C-alpha positions as CSV (number, residue, x, y, z in Angstrom):
1,M,-86.9,-43.4,-92.0
2,F,-89.2,-42.8,-95.1
3,Y,-90.8,-45.7,-96.7
4,K,-91.2,-45.5,-100.5
5,Q,-93.4,-47.6,-102.7
6,Q,-93.2,-48.5,-106.2
7,G,-94.3,-46.0,-108.8
8,G,-95.0,-43.0,-106.1
9,G,-93.4,-40.3,-104.6
10,P,-92.0,-40.3,-101.1
11,W,-95.8,-41.2,-99.7
12,G,-96.2,-43.8,-102.4
13,S,-97.9,-43.8,-105.6
14,G,-100.5,-40.9,-106.1
15,P,-100.6,-37.8,-104.2
16,W,-100.8,-39.5,-100.8
17,G,-99.3,-42.9,-101.6
18,G,-102.1,-44.8,-102.7
19,G,-101.6,-47.8,-105.1
20,G,-103.2,-48.6,-108.5
21,G,-102.8,-44.9,-110.1
22,G,-103.0,-41.3,-109.1
23,G,-105.9,-39.1,-108.1
24,N,-109.3,-40.8,-108.1
25,N,-108.8,-42.8,-111.4
26,G,-110.1,-46.4,-111.0
27,G,-112.6,-45.1,-108.2
28,G,-109.6,-43.9,-105.9
29,N,-109.9,-41.4,-103.2
30,P,-107.5,-38.8,-102.0
31,W,-106.0,-41.4,-99.6
32,G,-104.9,-43.6,-102.5
33,G,-107.5,-46.2,-102.4
34,R,-110.8,-47.0,-103.5
35,D,-114.1,-45.6,-101.8
36,R,-115.1,-48.0,-99.3
37,N,-118.5,-47.4,-100.4
38,S,-117.7,-48.3,-104.2
39,G,-117.8,-52.1,-103.2
40,G,-114.1,-52.2,-104.8
41,G,-111.1,-53.3,-102.9
42,G,-108.2,-50.9,-102.4
43,S,-105.8,-50.0,-99.7
44,P,-107.1,-48.4,-96.6
45,P,-105.9,-44.6,-95.8
46,P,-102.7,-44.0,-93.9
47,D,-102.5,-43.8,-90.4
48,L,-102.5,-40.3,-88.9
49,E,-99.9,-41.4,-86.1
50,E,-97.7,-42.9,-88.9
51,L,-97.8,-39.5,-90.8
52,L,-96.9,-37.5,-87.8
53,R,-94.0,-40.0,-87.0
54,R,-92.7,-39.3,-90.5
55,S,-93.1,-35.7,-90.1
56,Q,-91.1,-35.8,-86.9
57,D,-88.3,-38.0,-88.9
58,R,-88.0,-35.0,-91.3
59,L,-87.5,-32.5,-88.7
60,K,-84.9,-34.7,-87.3
61,R,-83.0,-34.7,-90.3
62,M,-83.3,-30.9,-90.4
63,V,-82.1,-30.7,-86.8
64,P,-79.4,-33.3,-86.1
65,G,-79.9,-34.7,-82.6
66,G,-83.5,-33.5,-82.5
67,F,-84.8,-30.6,-80.3
68,G,-83.8,-32.2,-77.3
69,S,-80.2,-31.5,-78.1
70,L,-78.4,-28.2,-77.1
71,R,-78.2,-27.2,-80.9
72,G,-81.9,-27.7,-81.3
73,L,-82.6,-25.9,-78.4
74,W,-80.8,-22.8,-79.3
75,I,-82.3,-22.7,-82.9
76,L,-85.6,-23.1,-81.1
77,A,-84.9,-20.1,-78.9
78,A,-83.4,-18.0,-81.4
79,A,-86.6,-18.5,-83.5
80,I,-88.8,-17.7,-80.7
81,V,-86.7,-14.3,-80.0
82,L,-86.7,-13.3,-83.6
83,F,-90.5,-13.7,-83.8
84,W,-90.8,-11.8,-80.4
85,A,-88.5,-8.8,-81.6
86,A,-90.1,-8.7,-84.9
87,S,-93.4,-8.1,-83.0
88,G,-92.0,-4.7,-81.9
89,A,-92.5,-2.9,-85.2
90,Y,-95.6,-0.8,-85.3
91,M,-97.2,1.6,-87.8
92,V,-98.5,5.3,-86.6
93,Q,-101.2,6.5,-88.7
94,P,-101.2,10.2,-90.0
95,D,-104.0,11.0,-87.6
96,E,-102.2,9.5,-84.7
97,E,-99.2,9.7,-82.4
98,G,-97.3,6.7,-80.9
99,V,-97.0,6.9,-76.9
100,E,-94.0,4.3,-76.0
101,L,-94.2,2.8,-72.7
102,L,-91.3,0.8,-70.9
103,F,-92.8,-1.3,-68.1
104,G,-95.9,0.8,-68.0
105,K,-93.5,4.1,-67.8
106,Y,-93.8,6.8,-70.4
107,V,-90.9,7.2,-72.4
108,K,-91.5,9.3,-75.6
109,T,-93.9,10.0,-78.4
110,T,-93.4,9.1,-81.8
111,Q,-94.6,10.6,-85.1
112,P,-96.5,8.9,-88.0
113,G,-94.9,6.3,-89.9
114,L,-93.2,2.7,-89.2
115,N,-91.5,2.7,-85.7
116,F,-90.0,0.1,-83.6
117,W,-90.2,-0.4,-79.7
118,F,-89.6,-3.1,-77.3
119,P,-92.4,-5.9,-77.6
120,A,-94.8,-6.8,-75.0
121,P,-94.4,-7.3,-72.0
122,I,-91.4,-5.0,-71.9
123,G,-92.9,-2.5,-74.1
124,E,-96.2,-1.2,-75.0
125,V,-97.4,1.4,-77.7
126,I,-100.6,3.3,-77.3
127,R,-101.7,5.4,-80.6
128,P,-104.5,7.9,-79.9
129,K,-106.0,9.9,-82.7
130,V,-104.7,13.5,-82.4
131,T,-106.3,15.1,-85.2
132,Q,-109.8,14.2,-84.2
133,T,-112.1,17.1,-82.9
134,N,-113.8,16.2,-79.6
135,Q,-117.0,18.0,-78.4
136,E,-118.3,18.6,-74.9
137,T,-122.0,19.9,-74.4
138,I,-122.7,21.8,-71.1
139,G,-126.2,22.4,-70.3
140,F,-127.8,19.7,-72.5
141,R,-127.5,16.7,-74.4
142,G,-128.4,15.4,-77.8
143,S,-128.8,17.3,-81.0
144,G,-131.5,18.7,-83.3
145,N,-135.1,17.9,-82.1
146,N,-133.8,15.3,-79.5
147,I,-132.2,17.8,-77.0
148,R,-132.6,17.0,-73.2
149,E,-131.7,20.0,-71.0
150,M,-129.6,19.6,-67.8
151,P,-130.6,22.4,-65.3
152,A,-127.9,21.5,-62.8
153,E,-125.2,22.7,-65.6
154,S,-127.2,25.2,-67.4
155,H,-128.2,27.6,-64.4
156,V,-125.6,30.1,-63.7
157,L,-125.5,33.1,-61.5
158,A,-124.9,36.5,-63.2
159,G,-122.9,39.4,-61.7
160,D,-126.4,41.3,-60.8
161,Q,-127.5,38.1,-58.8
162,N,-129.8,37.1,-61.7
163,I,-130.0,33.2,-63.0
164,V,-129.3,32.8,-66.4
165,D,-129.9,29.7,-68.3
166,I,-126.9,29.2,-70.3
167,Q,-125.9,26.2,-72.8
168,F,-122.8,25.9,-74.8
169,V,-120.4,23.8,-76.8
170,V,-116.5,23.1,-76.1
171,Q,-114.5,21.7,-79.0
172,W,-111.0,20.5,-78.3
173,R,-108.3,18.5,-79.6
174,I,-105.2,16.4,-78.1
175,R,-102.1,18.5,-78.6
176,D,-99.7,16.4,-76.8
177,A,-100.5,12.4,-76.4
178,G,-98.2,11.9,-73.4
179,E,-99.5,14.6,-71.3
180,F,-103.0,13.8,-72.4
181,L,-102.8,10.1,-71.4
182,F,-100.7,10.4,-68.3
183,N,-101.2,13.6,-66.5
184,L,-105.1,13.4,-66.0
185,R,-107.2,10.5,-64.9
186,D,-110.2,11.6,-66.8
187,P,-109.1,14.1,-69.5
188,Q,-112.4,14.3,-71.2
189,G,-114.5,14.9,-67.8
190,T,-111.5,17.3,-67.0
191,V,-112.4,19.4,-70.0
192,K,-115.9,19.4,-69.2
193,V,-115.8,20.4,-65.6
194,A,-112.8,23.0,-66.2
195,A,-115.1,24.6,-69.3
196,E,-118.2,24.7,-66.7
197,S,-116.1,26.4,-64.1
198,A,-114.6,28.9,-66.6
199,L,-118.0,30.0,-68.0
200,R,-119.2,30.6,-64.3
201,E,-116.6,32.7,-63.5
202,V,-116.9,34.9,-66.4
203,V,-120.6,35.0,-66.3
204,G,-120.5,36.0,-62.7
205,R,-118.4,39.3,-63.6
206,N,-121.0,40.3,-66.0
207,P,-124.8,41.5,-65.7
208,L,-127.6,39.4,-67.0
209,Q,-128.5,41.6,-69.9
210,A,-124.7,41.7,-71.1
211,V,-124.8,37.9,-71.1
212,M,-128.1,37.8,-73.1
213,T,-127.4,40.6,-75.5
214,N,-124.4,42.4,-76.8
215,Q,-121.6,40.9,-75.0
216,R,-122.4,37.3,-75.5
217,D,-119.5,36.5,-78.0
218,Q,-117.1,38.5,-75.7
219,I,-118.0,36.4,-72.9
220,A,-117.4,33.2,-74.7
221,Q,-113.9,34.5,-75.9
222,Q,-112.9,35.2,-72.3
223,A,-114.2,31.9,-71.2
224,H,-112.3,30.3,-73.9
225,E,-109.1,31.9,-72.8
226,L,-109.4,31.0,-69.3
227,L,-110.3,27.5,-70.2
228,Q,-107.1,27.2,-72.0
229,Q,-105.0,28.7,-69.1
230,I,-106.7,26.1,-66.8
231,M,-105.9,23.1,-69.1
232,D,-102.5,24.3,-69.4
233,G,-102.0,24.6,-65.6
234,Y,-103.0,21.0,-65.6
235,K,-100.6,20.0,-68.3
236,A,-103.4,18.2,-70.2
237,G,-101.9,18.2,-73.6
238,V,-105.2,19.7,-74.7
239,T,-105.9,22.6,-77.0
240,I,-109.4,24.3,-76.7
241,L,-110.4,25.0,-80.4
242,D,-113.8,26.9,-79.6
243,L,-116.1,27.7,-77.0
244,R,-119.4,28.7,-78.4
245,I,-122.6,29.8,-76.3
246,Q,-125.7,28.1,-77.8
247,K,-128.4,29.7,-75.7
248,A,-128.7,32.5,-72.8
249,D,-132.1,33.0,-71.5
250,P,-133.8,33.4,-68.1
251,P,-135.0,30.3,-66.5
252,K,-138.3,28.9,-67.7
253,E,-139.9,29.5,-64.2
254,V,-139.4,33.3,-64.4
255,I,-139.3,34.0,-68.1
256,D,-142.8,35.8,-68.1
257,A,-142.0,38.0,-65.6
258,F,-138.5,38.7,-67.0
259,N,-140.1,39.6,-70.4
260,D,-142.6,42.0,-68.5
261,V,-139.5,43.7,-66.8
262,Q,-137.8,44.0,-70.2
263,R,-141.0,45.5,-71.7
264,A,-141.2,48.0,-68.8
265,K,-137.3,48.8,-69.4
266,Q,-137.9,49.2,-73.1
267,D,-140.7,51.4,-72.3
268,E,-138.6,53.5,-69.9
269,E,-135.8,53.6,-72.5
270,R,-138.3,54.9,-75.1
271,L,-139.7,57.6,-73.0
272,R,-136.2,58.6,-71.7
273,N,-135.4,58.9,-75.4
274,E,-138.4,61.1,-76.3
275,A,-137.8,63.3,-73.1
276,L,-134.2,63.8,-74.3
277,A,-135.2,64.5,-77.7
278,Y,-137.5,67.1,-76.6
279,R,-135.0,68.7,-74.3
280,N,-132.6,68.7,-77.1
281,D,-135.4,70.6,-79.0
282,I,-136.6,73.0,-76.5
283,V,-133.4,73.9,-74.7
284,P,-131.2,75.0,-77.6
285,R,-134.3,77.3,-78.8
286,A,-134.8,78.6,-75.2
287,K,-131.1,79.5,-75.1
288,G,-131.1,81.2,-78.5
289,E,-134.2,83.2,-77.4
290,A,-132.5,84.3,-74.2
291,A,-129.2,85.2,-76.1
292,R,-131.3,87.4,-78.7
293,M,-133.2,89.1,-75.8
294,V,-130.1,89.8,-73.9
295,Q,-128.2,90.9,-77.2
296,N,-131.3,93.4,-77.7
297,A,-131.0,94.5,-74.2
298,T,-127.5,95.1,-74.6
299,A,-127.9,97.0,-77.7
300,E,-130.6,99.1,-76.3
301,K,-128.5,100.0,-73.2
302,E,-125.8,100.9,-75.5
303,K,-128.0,103.1,-77.5
304,L,-129.5,104.9,-74.5
305,V,-126.2,105.4,-72.9
306,K,-124.7,107.0,-76.1
307,E,-127.7,109.1,-76.6
308,A,-127.7,110.5,-72.9
309,E,-123.8,111.1,-73.3
310,G,-124.5,112.8,-76.6
311,E,-127.2,115.2,-74.9
312,A,-125.0,115.7,-71.9
313,A,-122.1,116.7,-74.2
314,R,-124.3,119.0,-76.3
315,F,-125.9,120.4,-73.3
316,T,-122.2,121.0,-71.6
317,A,-121.2,122.7,-75.0
318,F,-124.3,124.9,-75.1
319,Y,-123.9,125.8,-71.3
320,Q,-120.4,126.9,-72.0
321,T,-121.5,128.9,-75.1
322,Y,-124.3,130.6,-73.0
323,V,-121.8,131.4,-70.3
324,A,-119.5,132.9,-72.7
325,N,-122.3,135.1,-74.4
326,K,-125.7,135.2,-72.5
327,D,-127.4,137.6,-74.7
328,I,-126.6,136.2,-77.9
329,T,-127.3,132.7,-76.7
330,A,-130.6,133.7,-74.9
331,R,-131.8,135.5,-78.2
332,R,-130.8,132.2,-80.3
333,M,-132.5,130.0,-77.8
334,Y,-135.6,132.3,-78.2
335,L,-135.4,132.1,-82.2
336,E,-134.9,128.5,-82.3
337,T,-138.1,127.9,-79.8
338,M,-140.2,130.4,-81.8
339,Q,-139.2,128.4,-85.0
340,D,-140.3,125.1,-83.7
341,V,-143.4,126.7,-82.2
342,L,-144.5,128.5,-85.4
343,A,-143.7,125.9,-87.7
344,K,-146.4,123.8,-86.3
345,A,-148.9,126.5,-86.1
346,N,-151.5,128.2,-88.5
347,K,-149.8,131.5,-89.3
348,V,-152.0,134.7,-90.4
349,I,-150.4,138.0,-91.2
350,V,-152.3,141.2,-90.8
351,D,-150.7,144.5,-92.0
352,D,-151.6,147.3,-89.7
353,K,-150.5,149.9,-92.7
354,A,-153.2,148.5,-95.1
355,R,-156.0,149.8,-93.0
356,G,-158.2,152.3,-94.5
357,S,-156.9,151.5,-97.9
358,G,-159.7,149.4,-98.8
359,V,-157.6,146.5,-98.8
360,V,-158.4,143.6,-96.1
361,P,-155.0,143.4,-94.2
362,Y,-155.3,139.5,-93.9
363,L,-152.8,136.8,-95.5
364,P,-153.6,133.3,-94.7
365,L,-150.2,131.7,-95.4
366,P,-151.2,128.1,-94.6
367,E,-154.1,128.3,-97.2
368,V,-151.8,130.0,-99.9
369,A,-149.2,127.3,-99.3
370,K,-151.9,124.6,-99.7
371,K,-152.9,126.1,-103.0
372,A,-149.6,126.9,-104.4
373,P,-148.7,124.7,-107.3
374,A,-146.3,121.8,-106.8
375,P,-142.9,122.5,-108.2
376,A,-142.3,121.1,-111.7
377,A,-140.1,118.2,-112.2
378,K,-136.7,118.8,-113.6
379,G,-136.3,118.8,-117.2
380,S,-140.3,119.0,-117.7
381,A,-142.1,121.4,-119.8
382,P,-143.5,124.5,-118.3
């Protein structure tokens, strides 16, 4: 039951049922009376218990019989249920996936947008960020100038029984939120341990020189593929984006000795290259000279054989002629021989018939031949 005073609303005159005018007119306060410190009179502020009682009366008018009645309990229960059900609506952001749980058990994964699921404590929704790129560092911590090395992780045994100090970075992303959350106890730690294991296996199949120089990218790619196979075998719901080797050097304790060995190997390689260059220069020339000498000897042999065969054939033909006509052949042989001999000798002719005639019977033919004029050129004047 509400009490209404003259000139006021449901709480009396003024905003709060005070008398004598609204607001603070006439020295009034929000409770409808004058300020106690103003020295004036006025009605005191309303009692809070009275206000609470009046509010309960209004609620009773809205719910006949009160909340203690069956209808009131139903209305109250319905309001509570509606409020509880409305709390099951949730929003999944574009960089997230919603993982719905029913009594703590994984049911399904929802995509970005407005979704609805059983509210707590029946249902629960976990929304991990699936587009975020996560990074694991193996062999070191920190970045820039603030790097702390981790020898227990970075020292790896290569295939030739040498130790290499290797540091690398793994970048990964959630592929399936349900598998990521419930198939592994510690997905981030599993990625790190599996990456270290994969790289150790690949490095263990290659010599130290290959890891440090020309096959570094190839080794990183092989480790990347092996790590992805391991995570798929665990059904971790993880995609390995990249595995990049940052550093691959000998350990600090032996780096000086290793550099000496590398310099010695470089000198060895240089000397070997020089020897190969000299061999490639001298061997072809020696082979060419040998081939030329063989060809000359072969040609000389062919020449001598042909000359011998020709002489033999000529002798055979001459012998046959001699057998057929011995006198004529002997005469011819004599004349040819004398021709050859006399052609090279000084010849003097002495005529026996010229004796006693006052003429010297002497004709020096070689001297006459020397003094004889040379034959005139054809077409020249006499």
